[in-house]
N, C-alpha and C positions, 0 to 999 in steps of 0.2 A: 826679276824676283821673287820667280813662281816656283826659284828654290829651295827658295825656305824655307823650315818647318816652323812647326806656329807653336809658340810659347805661351800655355792659358793662365799661369802665374799671375796673381794680381797682385805681386810682388816685384820693384819695375827690377829689370837686368840692367844693374850698376855699365855706364858707358867710359868713366873716366875715373883711370885712380885718387886725382884730388877732390877735393873733397869741393874745394872751390869751382872747380867745374863742371865738374857734376850736379852741382847744383841751378847752374843755368840752363842742364836739360831735362827741370822740372816743372811744369806750370799750374797753379789752378786755372779755369776758365771766368772764372770771378779775376782773374787779372784781366783779362783783355778786355770784358764787360769797361772796367774803372779805366784801364789807359784809352782807350781808343774811343768808347760812344761821348767823352769829351772831345776826344780830336774831332768828332764829324761832326757835331753841336756849334764847335768855336769854329769853322770853316763855313759851315753856315751859316750860322747864326751874322759871322763877318763878313757874307756875300749878302743880306737879307740886307745890314747899314749899312751895306755901302755904297746900293743899287741909284743909280736915277733916277732923280721923278717922273713917275708913271717907268717905269725899266722893273717890271719881276718876272715876267716870264722865262726869261734865259735863267732862274734858282730853278724851278719845281725839272725843268727840260737838261740844267748844265748837270742836273740833281741823279735821275732818271739814266745821261749815257753813260755816267760814273757806275751806277748798278751794272748796270749793261760792258760797259771795260771790265769793272772786277771780274765775269764771267766767263771773261776770254783769256782772262789772267790767269786763273786761278787754272781753267784747263792747262794752257800751255806751263803753269808752271807744274803745278801734275804731272804732266807727261815727260817732259822735256826737260828736266831739276830734279826732281823729286825723284821718278823713276829713267834720271840717263841710266846710258848702257857701259858700267866701266870698263878701260879696256887696260889696264893696272891693280894691285894691291891697291895701290894710296888713293885711288878713284875709288877701291869698292867702299873703301870705307870712310871716306866722305861721304858717296851718298845711304850705303849706311845709319850714318851720325840721321845724314836729312833727314830718309823717311822709312828705312827699311830695316829700321829699329820698331815701327808705327806695327810693318804686318810683319815684323817677328815677333812682337808683342802687343796683338791689335787691341786687346783691353787696361793695357793701362791707363790707368785715370791721367796720372800728371804730363803723358805726352799726346796728348788728343788731340793741341793747338798749340799755334805756334809762337815758341818763346821769343822775346822780347828784344834778345839779344841779334833773333833775325829779324822779327818783324820791325823794329823799328829804323833799322840803315836801308830796307826793303822798302821802307813808307817815302827816307828822301826821292831813295831813284825813282818813286811812281809819280811823286810829287816833281822832281823836275824832265821827268816826259809830260806831266802833264803842262806843264808852263810857259815850255819849248817850244810843246805843238801848238793851244790853243792859244800861248799870250804870246811868245815871241811868232809864233811862226804862220799861224793864222790873226793879231792883231785879235782877237777875241777875251784880254786881260778881267773884264771879269767874269765868263763862267770859270776859270783856272779854277775860284775855289768853292762851285754849287763841283763841281763834276769831281774836285777830290773829296768831298765831301760822303757824294752818293758811292767814290769809290771805296771808302774805306767802313761804309754802311755795308757793304758789299763783303769788303775782309770779316768782319764783325761777324752778319750774315755765314759768311763758311763758315768760321771758324766754327760757331755755335750749332753750329747746323752741325758740324763733323762729329762737337761730343757728342750730338745728341741721340743721330743712328747711333754709337754705341753702347750710350748705356740712360737711354730713358725711354721708357715707354709713348712713342708717337700715337696722335691719334689724328685722326685726318686722313682720306685718299693718296692726298698729295704727299704729308711725311714722310707715312707710311709706304709708299713708292718709295723715295728714298732711301730711308733705311735698308730695305733688298733692293737694293737697286746697288749701294754702297758694298755692304756687306757680298753679295755679288763676285762686285769688285775684287774682295781681300782671299774667297773661299774660293772661286772659280775661274775669273780672269784678269790676272793684275793686270797685262798689257791690254785691257779697255776699261768701258767704262771710268773717265777719269776726274769728272764732271758729280763732285759734292753738291754744291745746293741747283744744279740745271743740269741735267742732260744734253744739254742746246746744243753743244756744238761736238759731243758726240758722233750725236749725229750727221753734225757739218762735215766733221774729217774721216769720218767713217770706220770711229773707233766706238761704233754702238753691237755687237753682237748682231747679223743681221739673224740669226735662228731664231734671236729672241723677238722679233717683231711680233712674230704670230702671236705671242702672247702677251704681251702685251709689256714686255721688262726686256 
């Protein structure tokens, strides 16, 4: 996506001729909280309600595992799905709709968080994965709800962090670091720095620019 010019206009670029389809490409960040915070709480509270007597440690541990799993999912989705190397015109169009529009117009406020038309189906895929691995494969069904709750909380944190890096004056050393880190992804290294809420997997998979290590970014 490094070949894309940057459009700094505050007016969103239209993606579809259809008003119906165009509607689903815009979302206010509050909608993400309204949809996904109750989901995260539902699974977390449900895990607490269903716990056996004296069994509770799996709940906070599972929640943290879910948060950790999200950081990896965030990286893999951003690098291999959103930055997929298109090989045909229809693939280029699809990648542009998914993420290229964000690099073309990075300050568009209504296209900074994942629309429900994408996030809701994706949540079923993630739940199925957690249920298959933790529940069926490992037989740890009690872990499914807290892990999924942590995963959803991680996603929520990611989406809000992403919005904040573009539009809010962040305070605190780490948040300022994330803001600069993400801006460098947009305007200097679009094929590196794929982490948004954490640079961890950029270090692990070698997409953290080596020349930046000495400067601390």
